[in-house]
C-alpha positions in Angstrom: -2.4 -5.7 15.4 -2.9 -5.3 19.2 0.8 -5.5 20.2 1.9 -4.8 23.7 5.4 -3.8 22.7 5.1 0.3 22.4 8.7 -0.1 20.5 7.3 -2.6 18.2 4.3 -0.1 17.4 6.3 2.9 16.8 8.4 0.9 14.1 5.5 -0.3 12.8 4.2 3.1 11.8 7.6 4.2 10.7 7.9 1.3 8.6 4.3 1.8 7.2 4.8 5.5 6.3 8.2 4.6 4.5 6.1 2.0 2.4 3.5 4.7 1.4 6.3 7.0 0.7 8.0 4.7 -1.7 4.4 3.8 -3.2 3.6 7.5 -3.8 7.3 7.8 -5.5 6.6 5.0 -7.6 2.9 6.1 -8.5 4.2 9.4 -9.7 6.8 8.0 -11.7 4.5 5.4 -13.7 1.8 7.9 -13.9 3.7 10.0 -16.2 4.5 7.2 -18.3 2.1 5.7 -21.1 -0.8 3.9 -20.6 0.6 0.7 -20.3 1.7 1.7 -16.8 -2.1 2.1 -15.8 -2.2 -1.5 -14.4 0.8 -0.9 -12.5 -0.5 2.3 -10.9 -3.4 0.7 -10.1 -1.8 -2.1 -8.2 0.4 0.4 -6.2 -2.8 2.3 -5.1 -4.5 -0.9 -3.8 -1.1 -1.7 -2.0 -0.9 1.8 -0.6 -4.5 1.4 0.4 -3.6 -1.4 2.5 -0.9 0.2 4.1 -3.3 3.0 5.0 -5.6 0.2 6.4 -2.7 -1.1 8.6 -1.4 2.5 9.8 -5.2 3.0 10.9 -4.8 -0.5 13.1 -1.7 0.6 14.4 -2.8 3.9 15.5 -6.0 2.4 17.0 -3.7 0.8 19.2 -2.5 4.2 20.7 -6.3 5.2 21.1 -6.3 7.2 17.9 -9.0 7.4 15.5 -7.8 8.5 12.5 -9.9 9.3 8.6 -7.0 8.2 6.6 -7.2 8.8 2.8 -4.9 9.3 0.2 -4.5 13.4 -0.9 -5.8 14.1 -4.4 
C-alpha cells in the first residue's frame, strides 16, 4: 500500500476499521442464527482477516509493526 499521501493513509485506516466494525456486527448477528448461517459467518470472518491484513500493511507505512488478531 505504500502511498505517500498521509491523508490517504489516515482515510484508509479509518475505512478499514469501519469495515471491520461492520463485519463484527454481521458476524454477531449471524452467529445467533441457525446452522444455515455458518457459511455466511465463515465468509465474513475471511473478509475480516483480509481487512486486518490491509490494516497491517497501512500501519507498516507508518513504521508500525502490529500483531493484529481477532479477540476471541
